[in-house]
C-alpha distance (Angstrom), angle and dihedral (degrees) to the residues before:
residue distance angle dihedral
M1 . . .
H2 3.81 . .
R3 3.79 92.2 .
R4 3.80 90.6 52.3
T5 3.83 90.8 50.7
R6 3.81 91.4 49.6
L7 3.80 91.1 50.2
L8 3.80 91.2 49.0
V9 3.81 91.6 49.4
A10 3.81 91.3 48.4
A11 3.82 92.0 49.5
L12 3.80 91.3 48.5
A13 3.81 92.0 49.0
L14 3.81 90.6 50.5
A15 3.81 91.2 50.0
L16 3.81 92.9 48.8
T17 3.80 93.8 50.2
S18 3.80 89.6 59.5
L19 3.82 92.8 57.1
Q20 3.80 119.5 95.3
P21 3.78 130.4 -171.6
I22 3.80 113.4 -105.1
A23 3.81 92.4 -113.9
V24 3.80 90.1 59.5
A25 3.79 93.6 45.1
Q26 3.81 91.5 48.4
A27 3.78 92.1 46.6
E28 3.77 91.8 49.4
S29 3.79 91.4 53.6
A30 3.82 90.4 53.1
A31 3.79 100.5 37.3
P32 3.76 128.1 86.1
R33 3.80 111.7 -112.9
G34 3.79 90.1 17.0
G35 3.81 112.7 -68.8
I36 3.74 152.8 26.1
E37 3.78 109.8 -44.9
A38 3.79 127.1 -157.1
Y39 3.78 131.6 -166.9
L40 3.79 128.1 -163.9
D41 3.80 113.1 -156.3
G42 3.81 88.0 -24.9
G43 3.82 99.1 -47.3
P44 3.82 124.4 101.9
I45 3.82 120.5 -100.9
P46 3.79 131.7 171.4
A47 3.81 109.3 -83.3
T48 3.79 88.2 -129.9
A49 3.83 88.7 65.9
A50 3.82 93.9 59.2
G51 3.82 92.2 95.7
D52 3.79 89.5 71.8
Y53 3.81 94.4 61.0
F54 3.80 144.5 44.5
C55 3.82 107.6 -84.6
H56 3.78 148.9 161.8
D57 3.80 130.9 -159.1
F58 3.82 97.8 -156.9
D59 3.83 90.3 125.2
F60 3.81 95.4 46.9
P61 3.01 129.8 -150.2
T62 3.80 81.4 37.7
L63 3.80 119.7 67.6
Y64 3.77 118.9 -159.3
C65 3.79 114.8 -152.0
Y66 3.77 132.7 -176.8
S67 3.78 135.0 -161.9
T68 3.81 91.7 -127.1
A69 3.78 136.1 37.9
A70 3.81 89.6 -128.1
A71 3.81 91.4 58.1
L72 3.82 91.2 49.9
E73 3.79 93.1 49.0
A74 3.82 91.0 47.6
A75 3.82 89.9 52.5
V76 3.81 91.2 47.4
A77 3.80 90.5 49.0
V78 3.79 89.0 57.3
L79 3.81 90.0 50.8
T80 3.79 93.3 50.3
T81 3.78 96.5 54.8
D82 3.75 125.3 77.6
G83 3.77 115.9 -163.9
G84 3.80 91.4 -33.3
R85 3.82 93.9 -46.8
S86 3.79 115.9 118.7
A87 3.77 116.8 -115.3
T88 3.78 118.5 -117.3
A89 3.80 94.0 -113.8
V90 3.78 128.6 61.9
Y91 3.80 90.2 -131.7
G92 3.76 129.3 13.8
P93 3.78 114.8 -22.3
S94 3.79 91.8 -118.5
D95 3.81 106.1 32.4
Y96 3.77 115.2 118.1
V97 3.79 104.4 179.6
T98 3.78 141.2 18.5
V99 3.80 113.8 -150.2
Y100 3.81 124.6 -158.6
S101 3.79 130.6 -158.9
E102 3.82 94.7 -141.3
P103 3.81 135.8 42.8
G104 3.79 116.7 -93.6
Y105 3.83 94.6 36.5
V106 3.80 91.7 -70.8
G107 3.79 132.3 135.5
S108 3.78 127.4 30.1
Y109 3.78 116.6 -14.8
A110 3.78 143.5 -176.6
H111 3.79 133.7 -151.5
L112 3.82 104.4 -140.3
A113 3.79 127.2 -157.6
Q114 3.83 96.6 162.5
S115 3.78 134.5 70.9
Y116 3.80 115.0 -120.5
D117 3.80 125.3 -153.9
A118 3.80 88.6 -167.1
L119 3.80 119.8 18.9
W120 3.81 91.8 -161.0
V121 3.81 88.7 81.5
I122 3.83 88.1 71.3
G123 3.81 98.0 32.5
W124 3.81 97.3 -103.0
N125 3.82 103.3 107.5
D126 3.82 110.5 130.9
Q127 3.83 92.0 -7.5
I128 3.82 105.7 101.1
S129 3.82 116.6 108.7
S130 3.82 102.2 157.5
F131 3.79 138.3 9.4
K132 3.78 146.9 -174.1
A133 3.81 120.9 -144.9
R134 3.83 112.7 -138.0
N135 3.80 140.3 -155.6
S136 3.82 94.5 12.6
A137 3.80 87.9 -73.8
N138 3.81 127.3 151.9
G139 3.76 124.1 -134.6
S140 3.78 146.4 156.5
F141 3.78 134.7 -133.6
Y142 3.82 121.3 -154.5
V143 3.77 130.1 -164.3
D144 3.81 91.8 -138.2
W145 3.79 135.3 46.4
Y146 3.80 122.0 -87.1
A147 3.81 97.0 26.2
S148 3.78 95.2 -61.2
G149 3.76 133.7 130.9
Q150 3.78 123.8 32.4
R151 3.81 116.1 -9.5
L152 3.79 132.2 -144.0
D153 3.81 114.7 -166.6
F154 3.80 123.3 -157.6
C155 3.76 135.5 -177.0
C156 3.72 151.0 155.2
N157 3.80 103.3 38.6
S158 3.79 92.8 -53.8
T159 3.78 118.8 169.2
V160 3.80 124.2 -150.6
P161 3.81 113.4 -171.4
Q162 3.84 94.4 -176.1
L163 3.79 127.6 23.6
S164 3.80 118.5 -141.5
G165 3.78 119.5 -103.7
T166 3.80 89.8 -97.3
F167 3.80 92.7 61.3
D168 3.82 105.6 22.5
N169 3.80 107.6 114.2
A170 3.82 88.8 -13.1
I171 3.83 105.1 93.2
S172 3.81 115.1 117.6
S173 3.84 105.0 166.5
V174 3.81 137.3 27.3
Y175 3.80 132.7 -168.3
R176 3.75 136.1 -171.6
R177 3.82 110.6 -131.4
């Protein structure tokens, strides 16, 4: 009986390791070399490490990350100009939210233009403590993957310097609406 249980557990573990969240599967179908890519100051890093840096996903499925906030903002400034003309948006033309790892818009952060079924794929699962909505866009955060669990809606350039206990370091998916 014990051998049969061990075999069943091993088979189940093997089956589960082959499953991927939809966000990863979708990203892999769109990404060169098969997945979300991330770069830190020009060198490759695992995409799951992006939550430790200052990043943007404006060239999804590639994330560009920087060691300092100043370097990120300088890179974004280059993206938001066109032959010396200012872009219409303060940040990227398609970003809808900037998420921060600490209250008060402190710590690592990311300008997001994509929806994510599972924020772990870019290193932001259960790490968001404050945010700023951008470009008059609407969106929703969820405490579980795939838009499940409790929901926090945002819109219209709102800023939230401290998430409530329900959402602080508990957000696992985000969607533009």
